[in-house]
Predicted model as a PDB file, atoms N, CA, C, CB and O in Angstrom, pLDDT in the B-factor column:
MODEL        1                                                                  
ATOM      1  N   MET A   1     332.289  93.801  77.800  1.00 73.00           N  
ATOM      2  CA  MET A   1     333.000  95.056  77.895  1.00 73.00           C  
ATOM      3  C   MET A   1     332.030  96.221  78.068  1.00 73.00           C  
ATOM      4  CB  MET A   1     333.868  95.265  76.665  1.00 73.00           C  
ATOM      5  O   MET A   1     332.228  97.069  78.938  1.00 73.00           O  
ATOM      6  N   LEU A   2     330.996  96.266  77.254  1.00 78.00           N  
ATOM      7  CA  LEU A   2     330.053  97.382  77.326  1.00 78.00           C  
ATOM      8  C   LEU A   2     329.218  97.323  78.600  1.00 78.00           C  
ATOM      9  CB  LEU A   2     329.139  97.383  76.103  1.00 78.00           C  
ATOM     10  O   LEU A   2     328.874  98.362  79.164  1.00 78.00           O  
ATOM     11  N   SER A   3     328.889  96.117  79.055  1.00 85.00           N  
ATOM     12  CA  SER A   3     328.114  96.016  80.295  1.00 85.00           C  
ATOM     13  C   SER A   3     328.932  96.491  81.494  1.00 85.00           C  
ATOM     14  CB  SER A   3     327.647  94.568  80.518  1.00 85.00           C  
ATOM     15  O   SER A   3     328.376  97.047  82.441  1.00 85.00           O  
ATOM     16  N   THR A   4     330.231  96.280  81.461  1.00 89.00           N  
ATOM     17  CA  THR A   4     331.096  96.770  82.524  1.00 89.00           C  
ATOM     18  C   THR A   4     331.102  98.297  82.550  1.00 89.00           C  
ATOM     19  CB  THR A   4     332.522  96.233  82.347  1.00 89.00           C  
ATOM     20  O   THR A   4     331.084  98.904  83.621  1.00 89.00           O  
ATOM     21  N   VAL A   5     331.128  98.905  81.384  1.00 86.00           N  
ATOM     22  CA  VAL A   5     331.090 100.365  81.301  1.00 86.00           C  
ATOM     23  C   VAL A   5     329.772 100.881  81.868  1.00 86.00           C  
ATOM     24  CB  VAL A   5     331.275 100.840  79.838  1.00 86.00           C  
ATOM     25  O   VAL A   5     329.754 101.881  82.584  1.00 86.00           O  
ATOM     26  N   TYR A   6     328.668 100.205  81.552  1.00 87.00           N  
ATOM     27  CA  TYR A   6     327.365 100.623  82.077  1.00 87.00           C  
ATOM     28  C   TYR A   6     327.290 100.451  83.592  1.00 87.00           C  
ATOM     29  CB  TYR A   6     326.244  99.826  81.408  1.00 87.00           C  
ATOM     30  O   TYR A   6     326.684 101.277  84.276  1.00 87.00           O  
ATOM     31  N   LYS A   7     327.895  99.392  84.125  1.00 88.00           N  
ATOM     32  CA  LYS A   7     327.908  99.190  85.571  1.00 88.00           C  
ATOM     33  C   LYS A   7     328.709 100.284  86.265  1.00 88.00           C  
ATOM     34  CB  LYS A   7     328.485  97.813  85.915  1.00 88.00           C  
ATOM     35  O   LYS A   7     328.298 100.791  87.309  1.00 88.00           O  
ATOM     36  N   ILE A   8     329.847 100.646  85.691  1.00 85.00           N  
ATOM     37  CA  ILE A   8     330.667 101.716  86.257  1.00 85.00           C  
ATOM     38  C   ILE A   8     329.918 103.040  86.190  1.00 85.00           C  
ATOM     39  CB  ILE A   8     332.017 101.824  85.516  1.00 85.00           C  
ATOM     40  O   ILE A   8     329.923 103.815  87.146  1.00 85.00           O  
ATOM     41  N   ARG A   9     329.273 103.295  85.052  1.00 81.00           N  
ATOM     42  CA  ARG A   9     328.501 104.539  84.897  1.00 81.00           C  
ATOM     43  C   ARG A   9     327.367 104.599  85.913  1.00 81.00           C  
ATOM     44  CB  ARG A   9     327.932 104.655  83.466  1.00 81.00           C  
ATOM     45  O   ARG A   9     327.144 105.639  86.532  1.00 81.00           O  
ATOM     46  N   TYR A  10     326.650 103.490  86.088  1.00 83.00           N  
ATOM     47  CA  TYR A  10     325.547 103.445  87.049  1.00 83.00           C  
ATOM     48  C   TYR A  10     326.055 103.703  88.470  1.00 83.00           C  
ATOM     49  CB  TYR A  10     324.827 102.083  86.981  1.00 83.00           C  
ATOM     50  O   TYR A  10     325.420 104.425  89.238  1.00 83.00           O  
ATOM     51  N   TYR A  11     327.198 103.114  88.813  1.00 82.00           N  
ATOM     52  CA  TYR A  11     327.756 103.306  90.151  1.00 82.00           C  
ATOM     53  C   TYR A  11     328.066 104.776  90.397  1.00 82.00           C  
ATOM     54  CB  TYR A  11     329.023 102.459  90.336  1.00 82.00           C  
ATOM     55  O   TYR A  11     327.707 105.320  91.441  1.00 82.00           O  
ATOM     56  N   PHE A  12     328.729 105.420  89.444  1.00 77.00           N  
ATOM     57  CA  PHE A  12     329.088 106.818  89.634  1.00 77.00           C  
ATOM     58  C   PHE A  12     327.876 107.735  89.598  1.00 77.00           C  
ATOM     59  CB  PHE A  12     330.078 107.242  88.581  1.00 77.00           C  
ATOM     60  O   PHE A  12     327.866 108.763  90.275  1.00 77.00           O  
ATOM     61  N   GLU A  13     326.857 107.388  88.824  1.00 73.00           N  
ATOM     62  CA  GLU A  13     325.639 108.195  88.826  1.00 73.00           C  
ATOM     63  C   GLU A  13     324.898 108.066  90.145  1.00 73.00           C  
ATOM     64  CB  GLU A  13     324.728 107.787  87.673  1.00 73.00           C  
ATOM     65  O   GLU A  13     324.307 109.031  90.629  1.00 73.00           O  
ATOM     66  N   LYS A  14     324.929 106.867  90.729  1.00 73.00           N  
ATOM     67  CA  LYS A  14     324.210 106.646  91.975  1.00 73.00           C  
ATOM     68  C   LYS A  14     324.945 107.230  93.171  1.00 73.00           C  
ATOM     69  CB  LYS A  14     323.981 105.170  92.186  1.00 73.00           C  
ATOM     70  O   LYS A  14     324.311 107.766  94.081  1.00 73.00           O  
ATOM     71  N   HIS A  15     326.261 107.137  93.186  1.00 71.00           N  
ATOM     72  CA  HIS A  15     327.050 107.550  94.345  1.00 71.00           C  
ATOM     73  C   HIS A  15     327.899 108.783  94.072  1.00 71.00           C  
ATOM     74  CB  HIS A  15     327.938 106.419  94.789  1.00 71.00           C  
ATOM     75  O   HIS A  15     328.883 109.003  94.779  1.00 71.00           O  
ATOM     76  N   GLY A  16     327.570 109.576  93.099  1.00 69.00           N  
ATOM     77  CA  GLY A  16     328.404 110.708  92.703  1.00 69.00           C  
ATOM     78  C   GLY A  16     328.075 112.003  93.396  1.00 69.00           C  
ATOM     79  O   GLY A  16     328.419 113.065  92.876  1.00 69.00           O  
ATOM     80  N   PHE A  17     327.430 111.976  94.541  1.00 61.00           N  
ATOM     81  CA  PHE A  17     327.101 113.147  95.352  1.00 61.00           C  
ATOM     82  C   PHE A  17     326.166 114.118  94.653  1.00 61.00           C  
ATOM     83  CB  PHE A  17     328.355 113.864  95.738  1.00 61.00           C  
ATOM     84  O   PHE A  17     325.933 115.216  95.159  1.00 61.00           O  
ATOM     85  N   TYR A  18     325.636 113.747  93.526  1.00 78.00           N  
ATOM     86  CA  TYR A  18     324.649 114.560  92.808  1.00 78.00           C  
ATOM     87  C   TYR A  18     325.165 115.951  92.460  1.00 78.00           C  
ATOM     88  CB  TYR A  18     323.393 114.686  93.632  1.00 78.00           C  
ATOM     89  O   TYR A  18     324.384 116.899  92.388  1.00 78.00           O  
ATOM     90  N   VAL A  19     326.451 116.080  92.247  1.00 80.00           N  
ATOM     91  CA  VAL A  19     327.023 117.373  91.897  1.00 80.00           C  
ATOM     92  C   VAL A  19     326.476 117.845  90.564  1.00 80.00           C  
ATOM     93  CB  VAL A  19     328.550 117.296  91.849  1.00 80.00           C  
ATOM     94  O   VAL A  19     326.053 118.994  90.435  1.00 80.00           O  
ATOM     95  N   SER A  20     326.481 116.977  89.584  1.00 79.00           N  
ATOM     96  CA  SER A  20     326.005 117.361  88.256  1.00 79.00           C  
ATOM     97  C   SER A  20     324.534 117.736  88.287  1.00 79.00           C  
ATOM     98  CB  SER A  20     326.233 116.230  87.260  1.00 79.00           C  
ATOM     99  O   SER A  20     324.134 118.713  87.654  1.00 79.00           O  
ATOM    100  N   SER A  21     323.736 116.987  89.001  1.00 83.00           N  
ATOM    101  CA  SER A  21     322.304 117.282  89.069  1.00 83.00           C  
ATOM    102  C   SER A  21     322.046 118.614  89.744  1.00 83.00           C  
ATOM    103  CB  SER A  21     321.568 116.176  89.810  1.00 83.00           C  
ATOM    104  O   SER A  21     321.225 119.404  89.275  1.00 83.00           O  
ATOM    105  N   ARG A  22     322.738 118.866  90.837  1.00 83.00           N  
ATOM    106  CA  ARG A  22     322.516 120.116  91.556  1.00 83.00           C  
ATOM    107  C   ARG A  22     323.029 121.319  90.772  1.00 83.00           C  
ATOM    108  CB  ARG A  22     323.186 120.061  92.917  1.00 83.00           C  
ATOM    109  O   ARG A  22     322.398 122.376  90.768  1.00 83.00           O  
ATOM    110  N   LEU A  23     324.160 121.162  90.117  1.00 84.00           N  
ATOM    111  CA  LEU A  23     324.695 122.247  89.309  1.00 84.00           C  
ATOM    112  C   LEU A  23     323.800 122.514  88.102  1.00 84.00           C  
ATOM    113  CB  LEU A  23     326.120 121.923  88.854  1.00 84.00           C  
ATOM    114  O   LEU A  23     323.558 123.667  87.747  1.00 84.00           O  
ATOM    115  N   ALA A  24     323.313 121.453  87.478  1.00 86.00           N  
ATOM    116  CA  ALA A  24     322.419 121.601  86.326  1.00 86.00           C  
ATOM    117  C   ALA A  24     321.109 122.256  86.732  1.00 86.00           C  
ATOM    118  CB  ALA A  24     322.146 120.240  85.682  1.00 86.00           C  
ATOM    119  O   ALA A  24     320.566 123.080  85.996  1.00 86.00           O  
ATOM    120  N   GLU A  25     320.605 121.893  87.893  1.00 87.00           N  
ATOM    121  CA  GLU A  25     319.362 122.502  88.384  1.00 87.00           C  
ATOM    122  C   GLU A  25     319.550 124.000  88.599  1.00 87.00           C  
ATOM    123  CB  GLU A  25     318.906 121.828  89.698  1.00 87.00           C  
ATOM    124  O   GLU A  25     318.676 124.800  88.263  1.00 87.00           O  
ATOM    125  N   ARG A  26     320.680 124.365  89.154  1.00 86.00           N  
ATOM    126  CA  ARG A  26     320.955 125.775  89.419  1.00 86.00           C  
ATOM    127  C   ARG A  26     321.143 126.568  88.123  1.00 86.00           C  
ATOM    128  CB  ARG A  26     322.198 125.911  90.298  1.00 86.00           C  
ATOM    129  O   ARG A  26     320.752 127.732  88.035  1.00 86.00           O  
ATOM    130  N   LEU A  27     321.751 125.921  87.113  1.00 85.00           N  
ATOM    131  CA  LEU A  27     322.006 126.591  85.843  1.00 85.00           C  
ATOM    132  C   LEU A  27     320.832 126.483  84.866  1.00 85.00           C  
ATOM    133  CB  LEU A  27     323.247 126.016  85.207  1.00 85.00           C  
ATOM    134  O   LEU A  27     320.814 127.161  83.839  1.00 85.00           O  
ATOM    135  N   GLY A  28     319.858 125.635  85.187  1.00 88.00           N  
ATOM    136  CA  GLY A  28     318.712 125.447  84.303  1.00 88.00           C  
ATOM    137  C   GLY A  28     319.037 124.605  83.088  1.00 88.00           C  
ATOM    138  O   GLY A  28     318.500 124.833  82.004  1.00 88.00           O  
ATOM    139  N   MET A  29     319.918 123.628  83.266  1.00 86.00           N  
ATOM    140  CA  MET A  29     320.341 122.756  82.167  1.00 86.00           C  
ATOM    141  C   MET A  29     319.987 121.314  82.501  1.00 86.00           C  
ATOM    142  CB  MET A  29     321.867 122.895  81.899  1.00 86.00           C  
ATOM    143  O   MET A  29     319.494 121.014  83.588  1.00 86.00           O  
ATOM    144  N   LYS A  30     320.248 120.430  81.544  1.00 87.00           N  
ATOM    145  CA  LYS A  30     320.097 119.000  81.801  1.00 87.00           C  
ATOM    146  C   LYS A  30     321.356 118.491  82.496  1.00 87.00           C  
ATOM    147  CB  LYS A  30     319.834 118.213  80.479  1.00 87.00           C  
ATOM    148  O   LYS A  30     322.463 118.949  82.213  1.00 87.00           O  
ATOM    149  N   ALA A  31     321.172 117.542  83.406  1.00 85.00           N  
ATOM    150  CA  ALA A  31     322.309 116.985  84.144  1.00 85.00           C  
ATOM    151  C   ALA A  31     323.262 116.244  83.207  1.00 85.00           C  
ATOM    152  CB  ALA A  31     321.816 116.038  85.251  1.00 85.00           C  
ATOM    153  O   ALA A  31     324.473 116.221  83.430  1.00 85.00           O  
ATOM    154  N   ARG A  32     322.708 115.644  82.166  1.00 87.00           N  
ATOM    155  CA  ARG A  32     323.543 114.916  81.215  1.00 87.00           C  
ATOM    156  C   ARG A  32     324.532 115.856  80.527  1.00 87.00           C  
ATOM    157  CB  ARG A  32     322.669 114.207  80.171  1.00 87.00           C  
ATOM    158  O   ARG A  32     325.683 115.484  80.299  1.00 87.00           O  
ATOM    159  N   SER A  33     324.095 117.056  80.200  1.00 87.00           N  
ATOM    160  CA  SER A  33     324.980 118.028  79.550  1.00 87.00           C  
ATOM    161  C   SER A  33     326.118 118.437  80.480  1.00 87.00           C  
ATOM    162  CB  SER A  33     324.186 119.269  79.111  1.00 87.00           C  
ATOM    163  O   SER A  33     327.256 118.605  80.042  1.00 87.00           O  
ATOM    164  N   VAL A  34     325.810 118.593  81.743  1.00 86.00           N  
ATOM    165  CA  VAL A  34     326.848 118.963  82.708  1.00 86.00           C  
ATOM    166  C   VAL A  34     327.838 117.818  82.877  1.00 86.00           C  
ATOM    167  CB  VAL A  34     326.222 119.337  84.070  1.00 86.00           C  
ATOM    168  O   VAL A  34     329.043 118.053  82.963  1.00 86.00           O  
ATOM    169  N   ARG A  35     327.349 116.589  82.924  1.00 83.00           N  
ATOM    170  CA  ARG A  35     328.251 115.432  83.035  1.00 83.00           C  
ATOM    171  C   ARG A  35     329.170 115.347  81.818  1.00 83.00           C  
ATOM    172  CB  ARG A  35     327.440 114.121  83.181  1.00 83.00           C  
ATOM    173  O   ARG A  35     330.371 115.112  81.951  1.00 83.00           O  
ATOM    174  N   LEU A  36     328.598 115.541  80.640  1.00 85.00           N  
ATOM    175  CA  LEU A  36     329.428 115.503  79.431  1.00 85.00           C  
ATOM    176  C   LEU A  36     330.479 116.606  79.446  1.00 85.00           C  
ATOM    177  CB  LEU A  36     328.554 115.632  78.180  1.00 85.00           C  
ATOM    178  O   LEU A  36     331.609 116.392  79.006  1.00 85.00           O  
ATOM    179  N   PHE A  37     330.119 117.768  79.944  1.00 85.00           N  
ATOM    180  CA  PHE A  37     331.098 118.847  80.061  1.00 85.00           C  
ATOM    181  C   PHE A  37     332.257 118.429  80.951  1.00 85.00           C  
ATOM    182  CB  PHE A  37     330.440 120.114  80.612  1.00 85.00           C  
ATOM    183  O   PHE A  37     333.414 118.651  80.596  1.00 85.00           O  
ATOM    184  N   PHE A  38     331.969 117.827  82.104  1.00 82.00           N  
ATOM    185  CA  PHE A  38     333.040 117.389  83.008  1.00 82.00           C  
ATOM    186  C   PHE A  38     333.894 116.304  82.361  1.00 82.00           C  
ATOM    187  CB  PHE A  38     332.451 116.874  84.332  1.00 82.00           C  
ATOM    188  O   PHE A  38     335.109 116.272  82.557  1.00 82.00           O  
ATOM    189  N   ILE A  39     333.272 115.419  81.594  1.00 80.00           N  
ATOM    190  CA  ILE A  39     334.042 114.370  80.914  1.00 80.00           C  
ATOM    191  C   ILE A  39     334.970 114.980  79.885  1.00 80.00           C  
ATOM    192  CB  ILE A  39     333.106 113.351  80.243  1.00 80.00           C  
ATOM    193  O   ILE A  39     336.157 114.655  79.843  1.00 80.00           O  
ATOM    194  N   TYR A  40     334.435 115.867  79.051  1.00 80.00           N  
ATOM    195  CA  TYR A  40     335.260 116.490  78.012  1.00 80.00           C  
ATOM    196  C   TYR A  40     336.371 117.347  78.607  1.00 80.00           C  
ATOM    197  CB  TYR A  40     334.394 117.340  77.091  1.00 80.00           C  
ATOM    198  O   TYR A  40     337.506 117.313  78.132  1.00 80.00           O  
ATOM    199  N   ILE A  41     336.055 118.098  79.621  1.00 80.00           N  
ATOM    200  CA  ILE A  41     337.068 118.975  80.215  1.00 80.00           C  
ATOM    201  C   ILE A  41     338.149 118.155  80.926  1.00 80.00           C  
ATOM    202  CB  ILE A  41     336.412 119.961  81.204  1.00 80.00           C  
ATOM    203  O   ILE A  41     339.302 118.581  80.979  1.00 80.00           O  
ATOM    204  N   SER A  42     337.797 116.995  81.470  1.00 75.00           N  
ATOM    205  CA  SER A  42     338.818 116.168  82.129  1.00 75.00           C  
ATOM    206  C   SER A  42     339.768 115.553  81.109  1.00 75.00           C  
ATOM    207  CB  SER A  42     338.155 115.059  82.964  1.00 75.00           C  
ATOM    208  O   SER A  42     340.953 115.378  81.395  1.00 75.00           O  
ATOM    209  N   PHE A  43     339.256 115.218  79.903  1.00 77.00           N  
ATOM    210  CA  PHE A  43     340.157 114.729  78.860  1.00 77.00           C  
ATOM    211  C   PHE A  43     341.032 115.862  78.330  1.00 77.00           C  
ATOM    212  CB  PHE A  43     339.357 114.093  77.710  1.00 77.00           C  
ATOM    213  O   PHE A  43     342.215 115.661  78.053  1.00 77.00           O  
ATOM    214  N   ALA A  44     340.458 117.033  78.192  1.00 76.00           N  
ATOM    215  CA  ALA A  44     341.199 118.159  77.626  1.00 76.00           C  
ATOM    216  C   ALA A  44     342.275 118.669  78.582  1.00 76.00           C  
ATOM    217  CB  ALA A  44     340.244 119.292  77.273  1.00 76.00           C  
ATOM    218  O   ALA A  44     343.327 119.124  78.134  1.00 76.00           O  
ATOM    219  N   THR A  45     342.032 118.600  79.867  1.00 78.00           N  
ATOM    220  CA  THR A  45     342.988 119.150  80.835  1.00 78.00           C  
ATOM    221  C   THR A  45     343.704 118.067  81.639  1.00 78.00           C  
ATOM    222  CB  THR A  45     342.275 120.091  81.783  1.00 78.00           C  
ATOM    223  O   THR A  45     344.340 118.357  82.652  1.00 78.00           O  
ATOM    224  N   LEU A  46     343.600 116.846  81.194  1.00 78.00           N  
ATOM    225  CA  LEU A  46     344.310 115.720  81.819  1.00 78.00           C  
ATOM    226  C   LEU A  46     343.962 115.521  83.289  1.00 78.00           C  
ATOM    227  CB  LEU A  46     345.793 115.923  81.690  1.00 78.00           C  
ATOM    228  O   LEU A  46     344.850 115.308  84.114  1.00 78.00           O  
ATOM    229  N   GLY A  47     342.690 115.588  83.618  1.00 73.00           N  
ATOM    230  CA  GLY A  47     342.243 115.247  84.960  1.00 73.00           C  
ATOM    231  C   GLY A  47     341.907 116.415  85.854  1.00 73.00           C  
ATOM    232  O   GLY A  47     341.378 116.199  86.945  1.00 73.00           O  
ATOM    233  N   ILE A  48     342.182 117.627  85.458  1.00 79.00           N  
ATOM    234  CA  ILE A  48     341.867 118.773  86.305  1.00 79.00           C  
ATOM    235  C   ILE A  48     340.351 118.912  86.470  1.00 79.00           C  
ATOM    236  CB  ILE A  48     342.467 120.068  85.710  1.00 79.00           C  
ATOM    237  O   ILE A  48     339.877 119.316  87.532  1.00 79.00           O  
ATOM    238  N   GLY A  49     339.589 118.577  85.419  1.00 74.00           N  
ATOM    239  CA  GLY A  49     338.126 118.630  85.497  1.00 74.00           C  
ATOM    240  C   GLY A  49     337.589 117.676  86.544  1.00 74.00           C  
ATOM    241  O   GLY A  49     336.653 118.009  87.271  1.00 74.00           O  
ATOM    242  N   PHE A  50     338.178 116.486  86.625  1.00 77.00           N  
ATOM    243  CA  PHE A  50     337.747 115.517  87.633  1.00 77.00           C  
ATOM    244  C   PHE A  50     338.083 116.012  89.029  1.00 77.00           C  
ATOM    245  CB  PHE A  50     338.400 114.150  87.386  1.00 77.00           C  
ATOM    246  O   PHE A  50     337.306 115.821  89.964  1.00 77.00           O  
ATOM    247  N   GLY A  51     339.234 116.645  89.170  1.00 81.00           N  
ATOM    248  CA  GLY A  51     339.593 117.235  90.463  1.00 81.00           C  
ATOM    249  C   GLY A  51     338.640 118.348  90.845  1.00 81.00           C  
ATOM    250  O   GLY A  51     338.273 118.479  92.013  1.00 81.00           O  
ATOM    251  N   LEU A  52     338.236 119.150  89.876  1.00 83.00           N  
ATOM    252  CA  LEU A  52     337.251 120.203  90.109  1.00 83.00           C  
ATOM    253  C   LEU A  52     335.918 119.602  90.539  1.00 83.00           C  
ATOM    254  CB  LEU A  52     337.068 121.061  88.846  1.00 83.00           C  
ATOM    255  O   LEU A  52     335.256 120.122  91.437  1.00 83.00           O  
ATOM    256  N   TYR A  53     335.526 118.504  89.894  1.00 83.00           N  
ATOM    257  CA  TYR A  53     334.284 117.810  90.234  1.00 83.00           C  
ATOM    258  C   TYR A  53     334.319 117.318  91.682  1.00 83.00           C  
ATOM    259  CB  TYR A  53     334.048 116.628  89.274  1.00 83.00           C  
ATOM    260  O   TYR A  53     333.348 117.497  92.418  1.00 83.00           O  
ATOM    261  N   LEU A  54     335.406 116.712  92.088  1.00 83.00           N  
ATOM    262  CA  LEU A  54     335.517 116.200  93.456  1.00 83.00           C  
ATOM    263  C   LEU A  54     335.535 117.339  94.473  1.00 83.00           C  
ATOM    264  CB  LEU A  54     336.782 115.345  93.605  1.00 83.00           C  
ATOM    265  O   LEU A  54     334.968 117.215  95.558  1.00 83.00           O  
ATOM    266  N   THR A  55     336.182 118.441  94.124  1.00 87.00           N  
ATOM    267  CA  THR A  55     336.187 119.605  95.013  1.00 87.00           C  
ATOM    268  C   THR A  55     334.783 120.156  95.194  1.00 87.00           C  
ATOM    269  CB  THR A  55     337.112 120.696  94.465  1.00 87.00           C  
ATOM    270  O   THR A  55     334.380 120.489  96.309  1.00 87.00           O  
ATOM    271  N   MET A  56     334.039 120.253  94.100  1.00 87.00           N  
ATOM    272  CA  MET A  56     332.662 120.748  94.189  1.00 87.00           C  
ATOM    273  C   MET A  56     331.793 119.790  94.998  1.00 87.00           C  
ATOM    274  CB  MET A  56     332.065 120.943  92.782  1.00 87.00           C  
ATOM    275  O   MET A  56     330.932 120.229  95.761  1.00 87.00           O  
ATOM    276  N   ALA A  57     332.012 118.490  94.839  1.00 86.00           N  
ATOM    277  CA  ALA A  57     331.247 117.504  95.607  1.00 86.00           C  
ATOM    278  C   ALA A  57     331.508 117.683  97.100  1.00 86.00           C  
ATOM    279  CB  ALA A  57     331.609 116.066  95.167  1.00 86.00           C  
ATOM    280  O   ALA A  57     330.577 117.644  97.905  1.00 86.00           O  
ATOM    281  N   PHE A  58     332.760 117.876  97.464  1.00 87.00           N  
ATOM    282  CA  PHE A  58     333.114 118.072  98.862  1.00 87.00           C  
ATOM    283  C   PHE A  58     332.481 119.345  99.415  1.00 87.00           C  
ATOM    284  CB  PHE A  58     334.631 118.124  99.022  1.00 87.00           C  
ATOM    285  O   PHE A  58     331.938 119.340 100.520  1.00 87.00           O  
ATOM    286  N   LEU A  59     332.549 120.433  98.651  1.00 87.00           N  
ATOM    287  CA  LEU A  59     331.987 121.701  99.118  1.00 87.00           C  
ATOM    288  C   LEU A  59     330.466 121.635  99.249  1.00 87.00           C  
ATOM    289  CB  LEU A  59     332.376 122.829  98.167  1.00 87.00           C  
ATOM    290  O   LEU A  59     329.906 122.187 100.196  1.00 87.00           O  
ATOM    291  N   LEU A  60     329.795 120.972  98.317  1.00 85.00           N  
ATOM    292  CA  LEU A  60     328.337 120.835  98.410  1.00 85.00           C  
ATOM    293  C   LEU A  60     327.945 119.970  99.606  1.00 85.00           C  
ATOM    294  CB  LEU A  60     327.769 120.230  97.114  1.00 85.00           C  
ATOM    295  O   LEU A  60     326.962 120.261 100.288  1.00 85.00           O  
ATOM    296  N   LYS A  61     328.701 118.921  99.856  1.00 84.00           N  
ATOM    297  CA  LYS A  61     328.427 118.065 101.010  1.00 84.00           C  
ATOM    298  C   LYS A  61     328.647 118.842 102.306  1.00 84.00           C  
ATOM    299  CB  LYS A  61     329.321 116.802 100.978  1.00 84.00           C  
ATOM    300  O   LYS A  61     327.863 118.716 103.247  1.00 84.00           O  
ATOM    301  N   LEU A  62     329.696 119.634 102.358  1.00 81.00           N  
ATOM    302  CA  LEU A  62     329.986 120.449 103.529  1.00 81.00           C  
ATOM    303  C   LEU A  62     328.884 121.485 103.743  1.00 81.00           C  
ATOM    304  CB  LEU A  62     331.350 121.139 103.380  1.00 81.00           C  
ATOM    305  O   LEU A  62     328.463 121.711 104.878  1.00 81.00           O  
ATOM    306  N   LYS A  63     328.417 122.111 102.674  1.00 82.00           N  
ATOM    307  CA  LYS A  63     327.346 123.088 102.769  1.00 82.00           C  
ATOM    308  C   LYS A  63     326.065 122.441 103.304  1.00 82.00           C  
ATOM    309  CB  LYS A  63     327.090 123.731 101.401  1.00 82.00           C  
ATOM    310  O   LYS A  63     325.356 123.042 104.111  1.00 82.00           O  
ATOM    311  N   ASP A  64     325.771 121.224 102.857  1.00 79.00           N  
ATOM    312  CA  ASP A  64     324.583 120.523 103.342  1.00 79.00           C  
ATOM    313  C   ASP A  64     324.678 120.208 104.826  1.00 79.00           C  
ATOM    314  CB  ASP A  64     324.375 119.239 102.558  1.00 79.00           C  
ATOM    315  O   ASP A  64     323.672 120.231 105.535  1.00 79.00           O  
ATOM    316  N   LEU A  65     325.881 119.916 105.296  1.00 75.00           N  
ATOM    317  CA  LEU A  65     326.056 119.617 106.718  1.00 75.00           C  
ATOM    318  C   LEU A  65     325.920 120.862 107.580  1.00 75.00           C  
ATOM    319  CB  LEU A  65     327.411 118.974 106.957  1.00 75.00           C  
ATOM    320  O   LEU A  65     325.412 120.795 108.700  1.00 75.00           O  
ATOM    321  N   ILE A  66     326.372 121.996 107.062  1.00 78.00           N  
ATOM    322  CA  ILE A  66     326.335 123.231 107.845  1.00 78.00           C  
ATOM    323  C   ILE A  66     324.958 123.883 107.794  1.00 78.00           C  
ATOM    324  CB  ILE A  66     327.394 124.210 107.339  1.00 78.00           C  
ATOM    325  O   ILE A  66     324.399 124.241 108.831  1.00 78.00           O  
ATOM    326  N   PHE A  67     324.418 124.034 106.610  1.00 73.00           N  
ATOM    327  CA  PHE A  67     323.136 124.713 106.431  1.00 73.00           C  
ATOM    328  C   PHE A  67     322.031 123.695 106.223  1.00 73.00           C  
ATOM    329  CB  PHE A  67     323.194 125.690 105.244  1.00 73.00           C  
ATOM    330  O   PHE A  67     321.726 123.336 105.085  1.00 73.00           O  
ATOM    331  N   ALA A  68     321.432 123.229 107.295  1.00 67.00           N  
ATOM    332  CA  ALA A  68     320.326 122.291 107.208  1.00 67.00           C  
ATOM    333  C   ALA A  68     319.039 123.075 106.979  1.00 67.00           C  
ATOM    334  CB  ALA A  68     320.229 121.418 108.492  1.00 67.00           C  
ATOM    335  O   ALA A  68     318.819 124.110 107.609  1.00 67.00           O  
ATOM    336  N   LYS A  69     318.204 122.593 106.093  1.00 66.00           N  
ATOM    337  CA  LYS A  69     316.941 123.277 105.806  1.00 66.00           C  
ATOM    338  C   LYS A  69     315.937 122.958 106.908  1.00 66.00           C  
ATOM    339  CB  LYS A  69     316.381 122.859 104.413  1.00 66.00           C  
ATOM    340  O   LYS A  69     315.613 121.797 107.160  1.00 66.00           O  
ATOM    341  N   ARG A  70     315.467 123.985 107.541  1.00 65.00           N  
ATOM    342  CA  ARG A  70     314.488 123.824 108.610  1.00 65.00           C  
ATOM    343  C   ARG A  70     313.172 124.425 108.128  1.00 65.00           C  
ATOM    344  CB  ARG A  70     314.974 124.503 109.943  1.00 65.00           C  
ATOM    345  O   ARG A  70     313.133 125.543 107.613  1.00 65.00           O  
ATOM    346  N   THR A  71     312.101 123.666 108.304  1.00 69.00           N  
ATOM    347  CA  THR A  71     310.800 124.137 107.826  1.00 69.00           C  
ATOM    348  C   THR A  71     310.046 124.943 108.854  1.00 69.00           C  
ATOM    349  CB  THR A  71     309.963 122.979 107.402  1.00 69.00           C  
ATOM    350  O   THR A  71     309.191 125.755 108.501  1.00 69.00           O  
ATOM    351  N   SER A  72     310.351 124.731 110.128  1.00 66.00           N  
ATOM    352  CA  SER A  72     309.651 125.496 111.167  1.00 66.00           C  
ATOM    353  C   SER A  72     310.577 125.721 112.347  1.00 66.00           C  
ATOM    354  CB  SER A  72     308.365 124.767 111.624  1.00 66.00           C  
ATOM    355  O   SER A  72     311.705 125.228 112.374  1.00 66.00           O  
ATOM    356  N   VAL A  73     310.090 126.466 113.312  1.00 67.00           N  
ATOM    357  CA  VAL A  73     310.865 126.756 114.505  1.00 67.00           C  
ATOM    358  C   VAL A  73     311.053 125.508 115.349  1.00 67.00           C  
ATOM    359  CB  VAL A  73     310.193 127.845 115.322  1.00 67.00           C  
ATOM    360  O   VAL A  73     312.042 125.395 116.073  1.00 67.00           O  
ATOM    361  N   PHE A  74     310.123 124.575 115.267  1.00 69.00           N  
ATOM    362  CA  PHE A  74     310.153 123.388 116.111  1.00 69.00           C  
ATOM    363  C   PHE A  74     311.147 122.331 115.625  1.00 69.00           C  
ATOM    364  CB  PHE A  74     308.778 122.789 116.185  1.00 69.00           C  
ATOM    365  O   PHE A  74     311.328 121.312 116.290  1.00 69.00           O  
ATOM    366  N   ASP A  75     311.790 122.555 114.481  1.00 57.00           N  
ATOM    367  CA  ASP A  75     312.791 121.599 113.965  1.00 57.00           C  
ATOM    368  C   ASP A  75     314.141 121.751 114.638  1.00 57.00           C  
ATOM    369  CB  ASP A  75     312.959 121.771 112.468  1.00 57.00           C  
ATOM    370  O   ASP A  75     315.039 120.947 114.388  1.00 57.00           O  
ATOM    371  N   LEU A  76     314.312 122.749 115.477  1.00 58.00           N  
ATOM    372  CA  LEU A  76     315.590 122.952 116.159  1.00 58.00           C  
ATOM    373  C   LEU A  76     315.814 121.807 117.086  1.00 58.00           C  
ATOM    374  CB  LEU A  76     315.630 124.287 116.924  1.00 58.00           C  
ATOM    375  O   LEU A  76     316.835 121.760 117.773  1.00 58.00           O  
TER     376      LEU A  76                                                      
ENDMDL                                                                          
END                                                                             
C-alpha cells in the first residue's frame, strides 16, 4: 500500500509540469511547502486547489511556448 503511494507521488513529481518548483522559486520558498499547500487547499475546498494547480500548469506551459529564452541574436 505504501509503495503504491510512493510510486504515485514519484509519477506526479516527475510529470507535474514543475508548477510547484517554479512557483516556489519565484516566491523564495521550498517546493515541498508549496506542494503541501496545494494538497491542504484541495482537501479544504474539495478539489478547487487541484483545479487551480492544473490551470497554473497550463498557463506556465503556454508561457514557455510563447516566450522562448534566446541567448543571442543568432538563435532566431
